[in-house]
OpenMM code with the backbone's topology and positions (N, CA, C; nanometers):
from openmm import Vec3, app, unit

residues = "UNK UNK UNK UNK UNK UNK UNK UNK UNK UNK UNK UNK UNK UNK UNK UNK UNK UNK UNK UNK UNK UNK UNK UNK UNK UNK UNK UNK UNK UNK UNK UNK UNK UNK UNK UNK UNK UNK UNK UNK UNK UNK UNK UNK UNK UNK UNK UNK UNK UNK UNK UNK UNK UNK UNK UNK UNK UNK UNK UNK UNK UNK UNK UNK UNK UNK UNK UNK UNK UNK UNK UNK UNK UNK UNK UNK UNK UNK UNK UNK UNK UNK UNK UNK UNK UNK UNK UNK UNK UNK UNK".split()
positions = [
    Vec3(7.1347, 8.2752, 8.4554),
    Vec3(7.0514, 8.2721, 8.5734),
    Vec3(7.0103, 8.4161, 8.6077),
    Vec3(6.8855, 8.4329, 8.6467),
    Vec3(6.8328, 8.5638, 8.6872),
    Vec3(6.8528, 8.5821, 8.8376),
    Vec3(6.8967, 8.7019, 8.8757),
    Vec3(6.9161, 8.7327, 9.0169),
    Vec3(6.8648, 8.8728, 9.0463),
    Vec3(6.8592, 8.9048, 9.1751),
    Vec3(6.8207, 9.0386, 9.2203),
    Vec3(6.9168, 9.0822, 9.3295),
    Vec3(6.9695, 9.2051, 9.3160),
    Vec3(7.0605, 9.2602, 9.4162),
    Vec3(7.0123, 9.3972, 9.4603),
    Vec3(7.0260, 9.4223, 9.5912),
    Vec3(7.0072, 9.5560, 9.6474),
    Vec3(7.1467, 9.6130, 9.6673),
    Vec3(7.1672, 9.7391, 9.6249),
    Vec3(7.2993, 9.8000, 9.6293),
    Vec3(7.2894, 9.9371, 9.6955),
    Vec3(7.3830, 9.9661, 9.7872),
    Vec3(7.3926, 10.0966, 9.8514),
    Vec3(7.5320, 10.1516, 9.8233),
    Vec3(7.5370, 10.2676, 9.7578),
    Vec3(7.6629, 10.3241, 9.7100),
    Vec3(7.6937, 10.4512, 9.7879),
    Vec3(7.8128, 10.4585, 9.8456),
    Vec3(7.8559, 10.5734, 9.9254),
    Vec3(7.9692, 10.6468, 9.8563),
    Vec3(7.9872, 10.7728, 9.8947),
    Vec3(8.0940, 10.8566, 9.8401),
    Vec3(8.0342, 10.9841, 9.7841),
    Vec3(8.1035, 11.0440, 9.6892),
    Vec3(8.0478, 11.1606, 9.6197),
    Vec3(7.9652, 11.1062, 9.5035),
    Vec3(7.8380, 11.0771, 9.5334),
    Vec3(7.7518, 11.0095, 9.4361),
    Vec3(7.6224, 11.0863, 9.4087),
    Vec3(7.6030, 11.1984, 9.4757),
    Vec3(7.4872, 11.2820, 9.4468),
    Vec3(7.5341, 11.4102, 9.3816),
    Vec3(7.4544, 11.4604, 9.2884),
    Vec3(7.4903, 11.5828, 9.2174),
    Vec3(7.5926, 11.5616, 9.1079),
    Vec3(7.6127, 11.4370, 9.0677),
    Vec3(7.7117, 11.4042, 8.9644),
    Vec3(7.6487, 11.3188, 8.8530),
    Vec3(7.5184, 11.3246, 8.8412),
    Vec3(7.4433, 11.2495, 8.7400),
    Vec3(7.4526, 11.0983, 8.7591),
    Vec3(7.4671, 11.0535, 8.8833),
    Vec3(7.4815, 10.9103, 8.9101),
    Vec3(7.3543, 10.8350, 8.8731),
    Vec3(7.2379, 10.8859, 8.9155),
    Vec3(7.1118, 10.8151, 8.8878),
    Vec3(7.0848, 10.8049, 8.7379),
    Vec3(7.0997, 10.9151, 8.6656),
    Vec3(7.0714, 10.9145, 8.5214),
    Vec3(7.1654, 10.8191, 8.4476),
    Vec3(7.2918, 10.8215, 8.4842),
    Vec3(7.3880, 10.7313, 8.4202),
    Vec3(7.3646, 10.5864, 8.4597),
    Vec3(7.3201, 10.5630, 8.5824),
    Vec3(7.2859, 10.4273, 8.6250),
    Vec3(7.1700, 10.3747, 8.5417),
    Vec3(7.0682, 10.4566, 8.5216),
    Vec3(6.9543, 10.4155, 8.4386),
    Vec3(6.9993, 10.3843, 8.2969),
    Vec3(7.0818, 10.4705, 8.2391),
    Vec3(7.1308, 10.4456, 8.1026),
    Vec3(7.2053, 10.3129, 8.0932),
    Vec3(7.2914, 10.2857, 8.1916),
    Vec3(7.3690, 10.1614, 8.1909),
    Vec3(7.2786, 10.0405, 8.2127),
    Vec3(7.1824, 10.0520, 8.3062),
    Vec3(7.0889, 9.9416, 8.3310),
    Vec3(7.0065, 9.9115, 8.2057),
    Vec3(6.9605, 10.0163, 8.1377),
    Vec3(6.8856, 9.9961, 8.0133),
    Vec3(6.9722, 9.9281, 7.9080),
    Vec3(7.0972, 9.9715, 7.8973),
    Vec3(7.1915, 9.9119, 7.8019),
    Vec3(7.2109, 9.7630, 7.8290),
    Vec3(7.2128, 9.7257, 7.9580),
    Vec3(7.2361, 9.5863, 7.9972),
    Vec3(7.1073, 9.5039, 8.0080),
    Vec3(6.9929, 9.5670, 7.9831),
    Vec3(6.8658, 9.4952, 7.9881),
    Vec3(6.8198, 9.4612, 8.1286),
    Vec3(6.8561, 9.5431, 8.2271),
    Vec3(6.8187, 9.5182, 8.3657),
    Vec3(6.6916, 9.5935, 8.4018),
    Vec3(6.6226, 9.5451, 8.5027),
    Vec3(6.5074, 9.6156, 8.5570),
    Vec3(6.5363, 9.6486, 8.7030),
    Vec3(6.4515, 9.7356, 8.7608),
    Vec3(6.4679, 9.7763, 8.8997),
    Vec3(6.4537, 9.9262, 8.9141),
    Vec3(6.5304, 9.9839, 9.0057),
    Vec3(6.5207, 10.1278, 9.0318),
    Vec3(6.6490, 10.1802, 9.0950),
    Vec3(6.6618, 10.3146, 9.0937),
    Vec3(6.7733, 10.3831, 9.1598),
    Vec3(6.7188, 10.5111, 9.2210),
    Vec3(6.7712, 10.5486, 9.3377),
    Vec3(6.7297, 10.6741, 9.3997),
    Vec3(6.8372, 10.7246, 9.4943),
    Vec3(6.8318, 10.8547, 9.5233),
    Vec3(6.9181, 10.9146, 9.6244),
    Vec3(6.8591, 10.8875, 9.7616),
    Vec3(6.9463, 10.8747, 9.8614),
    Vec3(6.8996, 10.8634, 9.9991),
    Vec3(6.9170, 10.9983, 10.0678),
    Vec3(6.8482, 11.0156, 10.1767),
    Vec3(6.8537, 11.1420, 10.2500),
    Vec3(6.9917, 11.1683, 10.3099),
    Vec3(7.0710, 11.0620, 10.3304),
    Vec3(7.2036, 11.0785, 10.3911),
    Vec3(7.3168, 11.0855, 10.2879),
    Vec3(7.2835, 11.1128, 10.1613),
    Vec3(7.3863, 11.1379, 10.0600),
    Vec3(7.4350, 11.0175, 9.9819),
    Vec3(7.3702, 10.9037, 9.9971),
    Vec3(7.4086, 10.7833, 9.9227),
    Vec3(7.3145, 10.7633, 9.8049),
    Vec3(7.3432, 10.6637, 9.7249),
    Vec3(7.2539, 10.6200, 9.6180),
    Vec3(7.2216, 10.4743, 9.6446),
    Vec3(7.0929, 10.4405, 9.6358),
    Vec3(7.0549, 10.3006, 9.6515),
    Vec3(6.9842, 10.2541, 9.5260),
    Vec3(6.9946, 10.1242, 9.4999),
    Vec3(6.9361, 10.0689, 9.3786),
    Vec3(6.9008, 9.9230, 9.3986),
    Vec3(6.8080, 9.8776, 9.3168),
    Vec3(6.7762, 9.7359, 9.3049),
    Vec3(6.7930, 9.6998, 9.1584),
    Vec3(6.8671, 9.5943, 9.1333),
    Vec3(6.8887, 9.5457, 8.9970),
    Vec3(6.8350, 9.4041, 8.9852),
    Vec3(6.7535, 9.3800, 8.8829),
    Vec3(6.7043, 9.2466, 8.8512),
    Vec3(6.7453, 9.2120, 8.7088),
    Vec3(6.7834, 9.0878, 8.6893),
    Vec3(6.8142, 9.0441, 8.5533),
    Vec3(6.9187, 8.9358, 8.5498),
    Vec3(6.9788, 8.9218, 8.4325),
    Vec3(7.0807, 8.8209, 8.4095),
    Vec3(7.2017, 8.8454, 8.4997),
    Vec3(7.2461, 8.7423, 8.5671),
    Vec3(7.3565, 8.7538, 8.6635),
    Vec3(7.4807, 8.8189, 8.6027),
    Vec3(7.5173, 8.7784, 8.4819),
    Vec3(7.6365, 8.8329, 8.4160),
    Vec3(7.6229, 8.9842, 8.3973),
    Vec3(7.5064, 9.0290, 8.3542),
    Vec3(7.4860, 9.1718, 8.3318),
    Vec3(7.4757, 9.2497, 8.4627),
    Vec3(7.4212, 9.1887, 8.5651),
    Vec3(7.4170, 9.2565, 8.6954),
    Vec3(7.5585, 9.2780, 8.7478),
    Vec3(7.6461, 9.1815, 8.7300),
    Vec3(7.7827, 9.2008, 8.7767),
    Vec3(7.8568, 9.3055, 8.6927),
    Vec3(7.8215, 9.3188, 8.5659),
    Vec3(7.8754, 9.4301, 8.4864),
    Vec3(7.8251, 9.5632, 8.5431),
    Vec3(7.6985, 9.5665, 8.5857),
    Vec3(7.6403, 9.6868, 8.6448),
    Vec3(7.7098, 9.7217, 8.7758),
    Vec3(7.7373, 9.6231, 8.8588),
    Vec3(7.8058, 9.6462, 8.9858),
    Vec3(7.9462, 9.6995, 8.9598),
    Vec3(8.0123, 9.6444, 8.8606),
    Vec3(8.1463, 9.6932, 8.8247),
    Vec3(8.1377, 9.8404, 8.7838),
    Vec3(8.0364, 9.8760, 8.7035),
    Vec3(8.0189, 10.0156, 8.6636),
    Vec3(7.9916, 10.1023, 8.7861),
    Vec3(7.9049, 10.0557, 8.8770),
    Vec3(7.8696, 10.1329, 8.9973),
    Vec3(7.9905, 10.1572, 9.0870),
    Vec3(8.0886, 10.0700, 9.0818),
    Vec3(8.2069, 10.0885, 9.1669),
    Vec3(8.2885, 10.2098, 9.1246),
    Vec3(8.2656, 10.2574, 9.0025),
    Vec3(8.3326, 10.3780, 8.9536),
    Vec3(8.2321, 10.4915, 8.9359),
    Vec3(8.1183, 10.4617, 8.8749),
    Vec3(8.0154, 10.5621, 8.8494),
    Vec3(8.0551, 10.6548, 8.7367),
    Vec3(7.9778, 10.7625, 8.7187),
    Vec3(8.0109, 10.8601, 8.6147),
    Vec3(8.1397, 10.9346, 8.6487),
    Vec3(8.1919, 11.0095, 8.5529),
    Vec3(8.3256, 11.0683, 8.5665),
    Vec3(8.3430, 11.1592, 8.6878),
    Vec3(8.2401, 11.2307, 8.7302),
    Vec3(8.2548, 11.3226, 8.8439),
    Vec3(8.2271, 11.2565, 8.9794),
    Vec3(8.1878, 11.1317, 8.9789),
    Vec3(8.1602, 11.0602, 9.1042),
    Vec3(8.2902, 11.0106, 9.1662),
    Vec3(8.2850, 10.9891, 9.2976),
    Vec3(8.3959, 10.9266, 9.3686),
    Vec3(8.3342, 10.8264, 9.4660),
    Vec3(8.3283, 10.7019, 9.4236),
    Vec3(8.2662, 10.5958, 9.5031),
    Vec3(8.3652, 10.5483, 9.6080),
    Vec3(8.3213, 10.5484, 9.7341),
    Vec3(8.4081, 10.5027, 9.8418),
    Vec3(8.3692, 10.3649, 9.8946),
    Vec3(8.2437, 10.3261, 9.8749),
    Vec3(8.1985, 10.1976, 9.9305),
    Vec3(8.0723, 10.1529, 9.8583),
    Vec3(8.0622, 10.0213, 9.8364),
    Vec3(7.9392, 9.9622, 9.7833),
    Vec3(7.9009, 9.8463, 9.8741),
    Vec3(7.7766, 9.8505, 9.9211),
    Vec3(7.7213, 9.7394, 9.9982),
    Vec3(7.6228, 9.6666, 9.9082),
    Vec3(7.6323, 9.5334, 9.9058),
    Vec3(7.5487, 9.4531, 9.8168),
    Vec3(7.4773, 9.3472, 9.9000),
    Vec3(7.3468, 9.3387, 9.8795),
    Vec3(7.2669, 9.2356, 9.9456),
    Vec3(7.1947, 9.1571, 9.8372),
    Vec3(7.2201, 9.0277, 9.8317),
    Vec3(7.1506, 8.9419, 9.7363),
    Vec3(7.0109, 8.9145, 9.7897),
    Vec3(6.9119, 8.9343, 9.7052),
    Vec3(6.7727, 8.9129, 9.7435),
    Vec3(6.7169, 8.7972, 9.6616),
    Vec3(6.6057, 8.7441, 9.7085),
    Vec3(6.5378, 8.6405, 9.6317),
    Vec3(6.4833, 8.7055, 9.5051),
    Vec3(6.5112, 8.6446, 9.3903),
    Vec3(6.4648, 8.6996, 9.2631),
    Vec3(6.3124, 8.7036, 9.2630),
    Vec3(6.2568, 8.8237, 9.2434),
    Vec3(6.1121, 8.8402, 9.2558),
    Vec3(6.0425, 8.8817, 9.1272),
    Vec3(6.1203, 8.9270, 9.0289),
    Vec3(6.0631, 8.9762, 8.9021),
    Vec3(5.9528, 9.0787, 8.9281),
    Vec3(5.9829, 9.1731, 9.0175),
    Vec3(5.8880, 9.2786, 9.0535),
    Vec3(5.8864, 9.3943, 8.9552),
    Vec3(5.9872, 9.4049, 8.8706),
    Vec3(6.0034, 9.5239, 8.7876),
    Vec3(6.0093, 9.4865, 8.6396),
    Vec3(5.9391, 9.5642, 8.5582),
    Vec3(5.9411, 9.5422, 8.4132),
    Vec3(6.0447, 9.6290, 8.3444),
    Vec3(6.0751, 9.7438, 8.4051),
    Vec3(6.1690, 9.8401, 8.3478),
    Vec3(6.2629, 9.8873, 8.4572),
    Vec3(6.3562, 9.9729, 8.4217),
    Vec3(6.4437, 10.0358, 8.5205),
    Vec3(6.4037, 10.1822, 8.5311),
    Vec3(6.3837, 10.2291, 8.6540),
    Vec3(6.3364, 10.3668, 8.6718),
    Vec3(6.4174, 10.4401, 8.7777),
    Vec3(6.4114, 10.5727, 8.7675),
    Vec3(6.4686, 10.6609, 8.8684),
    Vec3(6.3552, 10.7011, 8.9607),
    Vec3(6.3774, 10.6850, 9.0899),
    Vec3(6.2792, 10.7266, 9.1897),
    Vec3(6.3254, 10.8593, 9.2483),
    Vec3(6.2348, 10.9570, 9.2492),
    Vec3(6.2668, 11.0896, 9.3010),
    Vec3(6.2026, 11.1104, 9.4369),
] * unit.nanometer
topology = app.Topology()
chain = topology.addChain("A")
for resn in residues:
    res = topology.addResidue(resn, chain)
    for name in ("N", "CA", "C"):
        topology.addAtom(name, app.Element.getBySymbol(name[0]), res)
């Protein structure tokens, strides 16, 4: 089943290659959507794709890259919209 999730990740998640590694993992899992830094020091993302792979992505996001320290993840399930063809980093 295809799903779409909005994710907000808190902790030490900026300046640790979180966005680049998120894109690499999303590409590996065949997901589409986007990731970006927020002005208040968090990382937000939208993931679209196979439910099983999205949950693998969420599991990865709960740890992040080696220098990250994730303290909280907020997840909002959205109506699957198929708005994205690829996964991109928004600057």
